[in-house]
VMD Tcl script that draws the C-alpha trace (Angstrom):
set ca {
  {15.91 23.20 3.03}
  {19.15 22.47 1.30}
  {20.50 23.83 -1.92}
  {23.85 22.88 -3.55}
  {26.31 25.35 -5.07}
  {28.97 24.50 -7.71}
  {31.47 23.36 -5.15}
  {29.17 20.60 -3.92}
  {28.41 21.98 -0.43}
  {24.79 22.47 0.50}
  {23.67 26.10 1.14}
  {20.59 26.61 3.19}
  {19.24 29.64 1.34}
  {15.66 28.59 1.85}
  {16.42 28.25 5.59}
  {17.78 31.76 5.61}
  {14.64 33.19 4.09}
  {12.43 31.21 6.55}
  {14.51 32.52 9.53}
  {14.24 36.01 8.46}
  {10.53 35.69 7.96}
  {10.17 34.24 11.38}
  {12.26 37.09 12.99}
  {10.02 39.80 11.34}
  {6.79 38.01 12.47}
  {8.12 37.58 15.96}
  {9.10 41.32 16.18}
  {5.64 42.32 15.10}
  {4.07 39.98 17.64}
  {6.27 41.37 20.40}
  {5.16 44.93 19.54}
  {1.59 44.02 19.41}
  {1.80 41.90 22.63}
  {3.34 44.88 24.48}
  {0.72 47.22 23.20}
  {-2.18 45.07 24.33}
  {-0.34 43.89 27.46}
  {-0.58 40.16 26.54}
  {2.38 38.47 28.18}
  {1.55 35.09 26.67}
  {1.69 36.52 23.16}
  {5.10 38.15 24.01}
  {6.37 34.78 25.29}
  {5.29 33.13 22.01}
  {6.93 35.85 20.01}
  {10.29 35.60 21.92}
  {10.25 31.80 21.33}
  {9.73 32.42 17.57}
  {12.44 34.94 17.56}
  {14.83 32.51 18.92}
  {13.86 30.01 16.32}
  {14.38 32.62 13.56}
  {17.76 33.49 14.83}
  {18.96 29.96 15.05}
  {17.78 29.22 11.58}
  {19.49 32.35 10.12}
  {22.75 31.45 11.88}
  {22.65 27.84 10.86}
  {21.78 28.69 7.22}
  {25.03 30.41 6.71}
  {27.17 27.40 7.59}
  {27.77 25.04 4.60}
  {27.49 21.27 5.67}
  {28.80 18.31 3.89}
  {26.04 15.90 2.61}
  {26.68 13.26 5.16}
  {24.99 11.40 8.06}
  {26.84 13.78 10.45}
  {25.58 16.79 8.63}
  {21.97 15.54 8.58}
  {22.25 14.80 12.31}
  {23.62 18.19 13.13}
  {20.97 19.84 10.97}
  {18.22 17.70 12.56}
  {19.32 18.54 16.04}
  {19.36 22.23 15.58}
  {16.07 22.30 13.69}
  {14.37 20.09 16.22}
  {15.62 22.05 19.19}
  {14.80 25.38 17.60}
  {11.33 24.55 16.49}
  {9.93 22.42 19.30}
  {9.45 25.30 21.72}
  {7.74 27.38 19.06}
  {5.45 24.48 18.02}
  {4.65 23.97 21.76}
  {3.72 27.67 22.07}
  {1.54 27.47 18.92}
  {-0.10 24.24 20.23}
  {1.25 22.36 17.25}
  {3.04 19.50 18.99}
  {0.62 17.05 17.37}
  {-0.02 18.72 14.09}
  {-1.05 17.58 10.67}
  {2.01 17.57 8.41}
  {1.82 17.87 4.74}
  {3.73 18.97 1.70}
  {2.14 21.67 -0.60}
  {3.61 21.93 -4.04}
  {4.24 25.30 -5.53}
  {5.82 26.17 -8.92}
  {9.46 26.04 -7.86}
  {9.41 24.73 -4.35}
  {7.55 22.61 -1.77}
  {6.15 23.91 1.55}
  {6.28 21.59 4.46}
  {3.41 22.68 6.57}
  {2.64 22.07 10.28}
  {-0.94 22.85 11.10}
  {-4.11 21.53 12.71}
  {-5.91 21.91 9.41}
  {-5.34 18.92 7.10}
  {-3.52 20.02 3.98}
  {-4.02 23.82 4.10}
  {-3.25 24.88 0.47}
  {-3.43 28.62 0.84}
  {-0.36 29.24 2.91}
  {2.86 31.24 2.57}
  {6.28 30.44 3.75}
  {6.87 31.17 7.46}
  {4.21 31.68 10.16}
  {0.56 32.50 9.57}
  {-3.08 31.51 10.27}
  {-5.38 29.35 8.24}
  {-9.01 28.32 9.09}
  {-8.47 30.15 12.45}
  {-5.33 28.04 13.40}
  {-1.74 28.94 13.27}
  {0.69 27.07 10.91}
  {4.43 26.91 10.26}
  {5.40 26.39 6.59}
  {9.04 25.52 5.78}
  {10.12 26.09 2.12}
  {12.22 23.49 0.51}
  {13.45 22.26 -2.86}
  {14.09 18.71 -3.88}
  {16.93 17.57 -1.50}
  {18.78 15.87 -4.35}
  {19.06 16.16 -8.10}
  {16.27 13.94 -9.23}
  {16.79 11.30 -11.78}
  {13.66 10.55 -13.85}
  {12.62 7.91 -16.32}
  {9.52 8.28 -18.58}
  {9.21 4.44 -18.65}
  {8.98 4.14 -14.88}
  {5.89 4.65 -12.67}
  {6.20 7.68 -10.42}
  {6.21 5.40 -7.33}
  {9.09 3.45 -8.64}
  {11.00 6.76 -9.33}
  {10.15 7.80 -5.79}
  {11.66 4.58 -4.30}
  {14.80 4.86 -6.35}
  {15.40 8.45 -5.53}
  {14.71 7.81 -1.87}
  {17.36 5.01 -1.92}
  {19.85 7.46 -3.54}
  {19.09 10.17 -0.81}
  {18.63 8.18 2.27}
  {20.88 5.12 1.72}
  {23.57 6.21 -0.66}
  {24.08 9.85 0.08}
  {23.27 10.19 3.82}
  {23.70 6.57 5.10}
  {20.54 7.37 7.14}
  {19.08 3.87 6.75}
  {19.87 0.46 5.24}
  {17.00 0.20 2.81}
  {13.80 1.84 1.49}
  {10.75 0.18 -0.15}
  {7.77 2.03 -1.52}
  {4.28 0.56 -2.32}
  {1.14 2.05 -3.77}
  {-2.23 1.32 -2.34}
  {-4.97 3.34 -4.11}
  {-4.68 6.97 -2.98}
  {-2.08 6.08 -0.38}
  {1.61 5.35 -0.53}
  {3.54 3.37 2.06}
  {7.17 3.94 2.53}
  {9.08 1.31 4.48}
  {12.38 2.56 5.96}
  {14.62 -0.12 7.69}
  {17.94 0.06 9.43}
  {17.67 3.54 10.80}
  {20.92 5.37 11.70}
  {21.21 5.38 15.45}
  {22.02 9.06 15.43}
  {18.72 9.90 13.89}
  {16.41 7.38 15.48}
  {15.96 9.70 18.49}
  {14.05 12.21 16.34}
  {11.45 9.79 14.96}
  {9.12 10.54 17.84}
  {9.59 14.34 17.71}
  {7.43 16.71 15.63}
  {10.41 17.48 13.42}
  {11.28 14.09 12.10}
  {14.07 14.24 9.37}
  {12.92 11.01 7.78}
  {9.27 12.09 7.45}
  {10.22 15.55 6.13}
  {12.76 14.26 3.63}
  {10.18 11.66 2.30}
  {7.52 14.34 1.95}
  {9.80 16.78 0.15}
  {10.99 14.15 -2.24}
  {7.43 12.65 -2.85}
  {6.11 16.24 -3.59}
  {8.80 16.81 -6.19}
  {8.40 13.50 -7.96}
  {4.64 12.74 -7.78}
  {3.48 16.22 -8.83}
  {0.64 16.27 -6.39}
  {-1.07 19.49 -5.02}
  {-0.71 18.05 -1.51}
  {0.80 15.04 0.11}
  {-0.29 14.36 3.69}
  {1.59 12.32 6.32}
  {-1.44 10.16 7.21}
  {0.40 7.83 9.58}
  {3.77 6.98 11.02}
  {4.39 3.74 12.73}
  {7.69 2.65 14.38}
  {8.90 -1.03 13.78}
  {11.63 -2.89 15.58}
  {14.13 -1.77 12.82}
  {12.62 1.17 11.15}
  {9.61 3.24 10.21}
  {6.43 2.92 8.11}
  {5.24 6.16 6.64}
  {1.76 6.30 5.07}
  {1.32 9.23 2.65}
  {-2.09 10.50 1.33}
  {-1.78 11.93 -2.21}
  {-4.30 14.56 -3.26}
  {-4.73 16.63 -6.53}
  {-2.21 14.92 -8.84}
  {-1.49 17.15 -11.79}
  {-3.10 20.25 -10.23}
  {-0.97 23.34 -9.94}
  {-1.03 25.93 -7.19}
}
mol new
graphics top color blue
foreach p $ca { graphics top sphere $p radius 0.5 }
foreach p [lrange $ca 0 end-1] q [lrange $ca 1 end] { graphics top cylinder $p $q radius 0.2 }
display resetview
């Protein structure tokens, strides 16, 4: 969740809002857990409180848009959220991008593509979820003469190759309702996160795809490691629908 001010440095205001939301929810859970004498719930709440605190602190520190900034951001986000996802039993969740009017929600849940969710923590269909609000990570360049998939590939190259040096190349192919994203030449500093629940490559691809394709929901259907990269398979649902 990175926004850019006039000076060119990213400001994580969405991350700040998310961190504050998590802190409020964790406080309420602590109070409730104490009242009902549920030590397990109190433990989950404390973990979430730590996550919220880390996100709030990190959101106030501007970062240069470079591979080192992306690595630093990924390390903090992964370390902060993994324990909370573990407590919520979301270490192997369904991950999707839900489009809203002015932002995208990256949602971790056991329910595939839960549309009716709010930023932060909550429950849907009886299962917990974590929804991270983001905006497009770069200023999008669009062309009415280009297919949306071509625009997605071009903007992914701008973001991952040109701006962040996070990989060597990106290729996007459309197969019916699915989109395959081939990322090769991964940066060594980011490769370690590809097997973690919070994978910067998957999240950046989902956020950008949501902004460009205009779909109600984009699911991460599959993720495969290759000797030199990743293949991400996206499921696109509800193109043109608004939520």
